[in-house]
C-alpha positions as CSV (number, residue, x, y, z in Angstrom):
1,M,21.2,-26.5,14.9
2,K,21.5,-25.6,11.3
3,K,20.6,-21.4,10.9
4,I,17.8,-21.0,8.6
5,R,16.7,-17.8,7.4
6,V,12.9,-16.9,7.3
7,S,12.1,-14.5,4.6
8,F,7.5,-15.1,5.1
9,I,5.4,-13.0,3.9
10,L,1.5,-11.6,5.5
11,V,-1.0,-13.2,3.7
12,C,-3.9,-12.8,6.7
13,F,-4.6,-9.1,4.9
14,N,-7.3,-8.2,8.4
15,L,-3.8,-9.4,10.1
16,F,-1.6,-6.9,8.1
17,A,-3.7,-4.1,8.3
18,Q,-4.6,-3.7,11.7
19,E,-1.0,-3.3,12.2
20,N,-0.3,-0.7,9.7
21,L,-2.6,2.2,10.7
22,D,0.5,4.6,11.2
23,L,1.9,3.9,7.6
24,K,-0.8,5.5,5.2
25,K,0.6,8.1,4.0
26,G,2.8,6.5,0.1
27,V,3.6,9.1,-2.7
28,A,2.8,7.5,-6.5
29,F,5.9,8.8,-9.3
30,N,6.3,6.9,-12.6
31,L,9.3,5.9,-13.6
32,G,10.0,9.0,-15.0
33,Y,11.1,10.8,-12.0
34,E,12.5,7.8,-11.0
35,N,16.7,9.1,-10.8
36,S,14.8,11.6,-8.5
37,W,12.3,9.1,-6.4
38,Q,15.5,9.0,-3.0
39,E,15.3,12.9,-2.9
40,R,11.2,12.5,-3.0
41,F,11.3,10.3,-0.8
42,E,13.8,12.5,1.5
43,K,11.5,15.1,0.8
44,L,8.0,13.9,1.4
45,K,8.4,11.5,4.1
46,P,6.1,8.5,2.6
47,H,6.0,5.4,4.0
48,W,5.3,3.9,1.4
49,H,5.2,4.3,-3.2
50,Y,3.3,2.9,-6.4
51,S,5.3,3.8,-9.8
52,W,2.4,2.1,-11.9
53,H,4.7,-0.9,-12.4
54,W,5.1,-3.8,-10.9
55,E,8.7,-4.2,-11.7
56,Y,11.0,-3.7,-8.4
57,R,14.1,-1.0,-9.7
58,N,17.8,-1.1,-8.1
59,N,18.3,0.1,-4.9
60,Y,15.2,0.9,-3.9
61,P,15.7,2.4,-0.1
62,D,14.5,0.0,2.6
63,E,11.9,2.8,4.1
64,I,9.4,2.7,2.5
65,E,7.0,-0.2,1.4
66,F,6.9,-0.6,-2.6
67,V,4.1,-1.5,-4.1
68,P,3.6,-2.7,-7.3
69,M,1.2,-2.2,-10.1
70,I,-0.1,-5.2,-12.6
71,W,-1.5,-2.2,-15.0
72,G,-3.5,-3.5,-17.5
73,R,-4.3,-7.2,-18.8
74,N,0.0,-7.4,-20.9
75,N,1.3,-7.6,-16.9
76,A,-0.9,-10.2,-16.5
77,T,1.1,-13.0,-17.4
78,Q,2.2,-16.0,-15.7
79,D,6.1,-14.8,-15.5
80,K,4.8,-11.1,-13.6
81,I,3.4,-13.3,-11.1
82,D,6.2,-15.9,-11.0
83,Y,8.2,-12.3,-10.2
84,L,5.9,-11.0,-8.1
85,N,5.7,-13.9,-5.2
86,N,9.5,-13.8,-5.9
87,L,9.7,-10.8,-4.5
88,A,7.2,-11.7,-1.9
89,S,8.6,-14.2,-0.3
90,L,12.0,-11.5,-0.4
91,G,10.0,-10.1,2.0
92,K,10.6,-7.1,-0.9
93,I,6.4,-6.3,-1.4
94,Q,3.8,-6.9,0.9
95,N,0.4,-6.1,-1.3
96,V,0.3,-5.4,-5.5
97,L,-2.5,-3.3,-6.9
98,M,-4.5,-4.2,-10.4
99,F,-5.6,-2.6,-12.7
100,N,-5.3,1.3,-13.4
101,E,-8.8,2.5,-14.8
102,P,-10.2,-0.5,-16.8
103,D,-13.1,2.1,-17.2
104,L,-11.5,3.8,-19.5
105,E,-10.1,3.8,-23.3
106,S,-7.4,5.9,-22.2
107,Q,-5.6,2.8,-19.9
108,S,-6.2,-0.2,-19.4
109,N,-9.5,-0.4,-21.8
110,M,-10.9,-3.9,-20.4
111,S,-13.7,-5.3,-19.6
112,V,-15.6,-6.7,-16.6
113,N,-15.6,-10.0,-18.2
114,E,-12.1,-10.0,-18.9
115,V,-10.7,-9.0,-15.4
116,V,-12.8,-11.9,-14.2
117,D,-11.4,-14.4,-16.6
118,L,-8.5,-13.4,-15.8
119,W,-8.1,-13.5,-11.7
120,P,-8.0,-17.4,-10.7
121,L,-4.2,-15.7,-12.4
122,I,-4.5,-12.7,-10.2
123,E,-5.3,-15.0,-7.3
124,T,-2.4,-16.7,-6.8
125,L,-0.2,-14.0,-5.8
126,N,1.0,-15.0,-2.8
127,V,0.8,-11.3,-0.9
128,P,-3.2,-8.8,-0.9
129,I,-4.4,-7.7,-3.9
130,S,-7.2,-5.2,-5.0
131,S,-9.8,-4.4,-7.0
132,P,-9.4,-3.0,-10.4
133,V,-9.3,0.7,-9.4
134,T,-11.2,2.9,-11.6
135,S,-12.1,6.6,-12.4
136,A,-14.1,6.3,-9.4
137,P,-15.2,3.8,-7.1
138,L,-19.3,3.8,-8.0
139,N,-19.4,4.1,-11.4
140,E,-21.2,0.7,-13.4
141,W,-17.6,-1.6,-14.5
142,M,-16.8,-1.2,-10.6
143,R,-20.3,-2.2,-9.4
144,D,-20.4,-4.4,-11.9
145,F,-16.9,-6.2,-11.0
146,M,-17.9,-6.5,-7.6
147,Q,-21.0,-8.0,-7.7
148,A,-19.2,-10.9,-10.2
149,A,-16.8,-10.9,-7.1
150,S,-18.9,-11.5,-5.3
151,S,-21.1,-14.3,-6.5
152,Q,-18.1,-16.1,-8.2
153,N,-16.5,-15.6,-4.6
154,L,-13.4,-14.4,-5.8
155,R,-10.3,-13.0,-3.4
156,V,-10.9,-9.0,-2.8
157,D,-8.7,-7.9,0.0
158,F,-8.5,-4.4,-0.2
159,V,-10.5,-1.7,-2.1
160,A,-8.3,0.9,-4.7
161,I,-9.8,4.4,-5.7
162,H,-9.2,7.2,-7.4
163,V,-11.7,10.3,-6.2
164,Y,-11.2,13.6,-8.1
165,H,-14.9,15.2,-8.3
166,K,-14.9,15.7,-4.7
167,N,-13.5,19.0,-4.3
168,N,-15.7,19.9,-1.1
169,P,-14.1,18.0,2.4
170,T,-17.2,16.4,3.9
171,K,-18.3,15.3,0.3
172,F,-14.9,13.3,0.1
173,I,-15.0,11.8,2.8
174,E,-19.3,10.8,2.1
175,L,-17.9,9.7,-0.8
176,V,-14.7,7.2,0.7
177,E,-17.9,6.2,3.6
178,E,-20.3,5.4,0.8
179,V,-16.8,3.3,-0.3
180,Y,-16.9,1.3,2.5
181,Q,-20.4,0.0,3.2
182,T,-21.4,-1.0,-0.4
183,Y,-18.2,-2.3,-0.3
184,G,-17.6,-4.3,2.8
185,K,-13.3,-4.3,2.4
186,P,-10.8,-2.3,3.9
187,I,-10.1,1.1,1.3
188,W,-7.0,1.8,-0.2
189,I,-7.0,5.7,-2.0
190,T,-4.6,5.4,-4.9
191,E,-4.4,8.9,-6.8
192,F,-6.6,11.8,-5.3
193,A,-7.0,15.8,-5.3
194,V,-8.2,19.1,-5.7
195,R,-8.8,19.3,-10.1
196,D,-10.9,21.6,-11.8
197,T,-12.1,20.4,-14.9
198,N,-12.2,23.5,-17.0
199,A,-9.4,24.6,-16.3
200,T,-7.0,25.6,-19.4
201,I,-3.5,27.9,-20.3
202,N,-6.3,30.3,-20.8
203,N,-8.3,29.4,-18.5
204,P,-6.9,29.7,-14.5
205,N,-8.0,27.9,-12.0
206,I,-11.2,28.2,-9.4
207,Y,-9.3,26.5,-7.0
208,S,-7.0,28.8,-4.9
209,E,-3.8,27.3,-3.4
210,S,-4.8,28.1,-0.5
211,Y,-8.6,26.5,-0.7
212,V,-6.1,23.1,-2.0
213,L,-4.1,23.2,1.0
214,T,-7.4,23.1,3.6
215,F,-9.1,21.0,1.6
216,M,-6.4,18.4,2.3
217,E,-5.6,19.3,6.1
218,N,-9.5,19.0,6.4
219,V,-9.5,15.5,4.4
220,L,-6.1,14.0,5.7
221,N,-7.0,14.1,9.7
222,E,-10.8,12.3,8.4
223,L,-8.7,10.1,6.7
224,H,-6.3,8.7,9.9
225,E,-9.0,8.6,11.6
226,L,-11.1,6.1,9.4
227,D,-9.6,2.3,10.4
228,Y,-11.2,1.1,7.2
229,V,-9.0,3.7,5.0
230,K,-5.6,1.8,5.7
231,R,-3.5,4.0,2.7
232,Y,-3.9,7.1,0.4
233,S,-1.8,9.2,-1.6
234,W,-2.1,11.7,-2.5
235,F,-1.7,13.0,-6.7
236,D,1.1,15.0,-7.8
237,P,0.5,16.4,-11.5
238,N,2.8,16.7,-13.9
239,A,3.8,19.9,-15.2
240,N,5.1,19.3,-18.0
241,N,1.6,17.6,-19.3
242,D,-0.8,19.6,-21.0
243,K,-3.7,18.6,-19.5
244,Y,-1.7,20.3,-15.2
245,P,-3.9,23.8,-15.7
246,M,-6.8,21.4,-13.9
247,L,-4.2,20.0,-11.0
248,Q,-1.9,23.4,-10.6
249,T,-3.1,24.1,-7.9
250,A,-2.6,20.5,-6.7
251,D,1.1,20.7,-7.3
252,I,2.6,18.9,-4.6
253,I,6.4,18.8,-5.3
254,D,7.7,20.6,-8.6
255,E,10.0,19.5,-11.6
256,N,12.5,20.6,-9.6
257,N,12.2,17.9,-6.5
258,Q,11.4,21.5,-4.5
259,L,8.4,21.3,-2.3
260,T,5.6,23.6,-3.1
261,T,3.7,25.1,0.2
262,L,0.7,22.2,0.0
263,G,4.0,19.4,-0.6
264,E,5.3,21.1,2.9
265,Y,2.4,20.2,4.4
266,Y,1.7,16.6,3.0
267,A,5.4,16.0,4.5
268,S,4.7,17.0,7.8
269,H,1.9,14.4,8.4
270,N,2.6,11.4,9.3
271,L,5.8,11.1,8.5
272,N,8.8,8.8,8.1
273,N,10.4,9.5,10.3
274,A,13.4,6.4,9.6
275,L,13.6,9.0,6.5
276,S,15.8,10.9,8.4
277,S,18.4,9.1,8.0
278,K,19.3,7.9,4.8
279,N,22.4,5.3,6.7
280,K,20.1,3.8,8.6
281,K,20.0,0.3,7.8
282,N,17.9,-2.0,9.6
283,D,18.7,-5.2,12.1
284,V,18.6,-8.7,10.3
285,I,16.9,-11.2,11.8
286,T,16.6,-14.8,11.3
287,I,13.8,-17.6,13.4
288,Y,14.5,-20.7,13.7
289,P,13.8,-23.5,13.2
290,N,10.6,-23.0,10.9
291,P,8.4,-25.6,11.5
292,S,8.9,-26.3,15.2
293,K,7.6,-28.1,18.3
294,N,8.7,-26.4,21.4
295,L,11.4,-23.5,20.9
296,I,12.2,-20.9,18.1
297,Y,15.6,-19.3,18.2
298,I,15.9,-15.5,17.2
299,D,18.6,-14.5,16.0
300,S,19.6,-10.4,15.7
301,E,22.0,-7.6,16.9
302,N,19.3,-6.6,18.7
303,S,19.3,-7.2,22.6
304,S,15.4,-7.2,23.0
305,F,12.0,-8.0,20.7
306,T,7.9,-7.3,21.3
307,V,6.5,-11.1,19.7
308,S,3.6,-11.9,19.0
309,I,1.7,-14.2,17.0
310,F,-1.6,-14.3,15.5
311,N,-3.9,-16.6,14.5
312,L,-5.5,-16.8,11.0
313,N,-8.0,-14.6,12.4
314,G,-5.6,-12.6,13.2
315,E,-6.8,-12.7,16.3
316,V,-3.0,-12.2,18.8
317,L,-2.5,-15.7,21.3
318,V,0.9,-15.0,22.4
319,R,2.5,-11.7,22.9
320,K,5.9,-11.1,24.8
321,N,9.1,-8.9,25.1
322,I,11.6,-11.8,24.5
323,K,15.8,-11.6,23.9
324,T,16.9,-14.9,21.6
325,Q,13.7,-17.2,22.8
326,L,10.3,-18.0,22.8
327,D,8.2,-21.3,24.5
328,I,5.4,-22.7,22.0
329,S,4.7,-25.8,23.2
330,D,1.4,-24.3,24.2
331,L,-0.2,-23.9,20.5
332,N,-1.3,-26.3,18.3
333,R,-0.4,-27.8,15.2
334,G,-1.5,-25.5,12.1
335,V,-0.2,-21.7,11.0
336,Y,0.8,-18.7,12.4
337,Y,1.8,-15.2,11.8
338,T,5.1,-14.1,14.6
339,E,5.7,-10.2,14.8
340,L,9.1,-8.9,16.3
341,I,9.0,-5.2,17.2
342,N,12.6,-3.8,18.1
343,E,14.5,-0.3,17.8
344,S,14.8,-1.0,13.9
345,N,12.2,-2.3,12.2
346,K,9.0,-4.7,12.3
347,S,9.0,-8.0,10.3
348,F,6.6,-10.1,10.1
349,Y,6.3,-13.9,9.5
350,K,5.5,-16.8,8.9
351,L,5.6,-19.3,11.5
352,I,4.8,-23.6,11.5
353,V,4.1,-25.7,14.4
354,K,4.2,-28.7,13.7
355,K,3.2,-31.7,17.0
């Protein structure tokens, strides 16, 4: 029997989210830091990363999920969608972020109507997609878009937000909860930090490093317990930016790639242990035949797996420990999602059952 390599991506977000509650911590470094990404990843130990860019770069580490972003209107093209769907088919991406701060002239600067008009193209992405990520999650632009999305039945799998204006841990968490209650979607916090908007070179930041550390400790512990918060990424400021004083005490890694005290704490929280071994390689798994009627076979260097099969609603239909094969004859004809876990990785596959 000929083996068929399967590399399907999970498109049922509820299933994906519930299986990744321990993979929340991320980082955001743009292409200007590309040469130091690997060193920064190894020091901060995130589970995911985005660069405000759509392209998957060469030599990207397997141990970290790259999350592309369609930053603005110029990236919302058919060729970019085709490129991202190809990455999805290769298992290189699992989610896509949409439109960076369209409510600001200095950022992607798009109207709600313009984004809504582009959304049918965006919906052809074969992975979960975020809302546009506005400068404040409950402002008029965001409310208008989410209302349009609801009334026009546009697909928004999760809400991505930026938060810089709640510098008290309690108020920060209250805002996150209000966003969830308002929109009823899973939340990714893709930028957040303690910011003093009045700070300049000549006007020191009012938030001390010790205050920001206490803020981070309290907030990260809360975020880890909130099931609807699926991902978060602390914003690391660029010391060469004129606005750096506003976020100076929120710096987690300096321009020489040295962790600050704040960065050391961030690195220790929800750490990605896979990055502890630079030479670690994930086990390559194949599942065949697909589609199948009765049996599926698992081919891997590992000797055993925990296999789970879910329906499109995320309900677990099968969960077993197996070595090389699984009987699926009891499943009805249709499409399912299969999760395989062994000692070296966790993999998702789309499974088609035929009768």
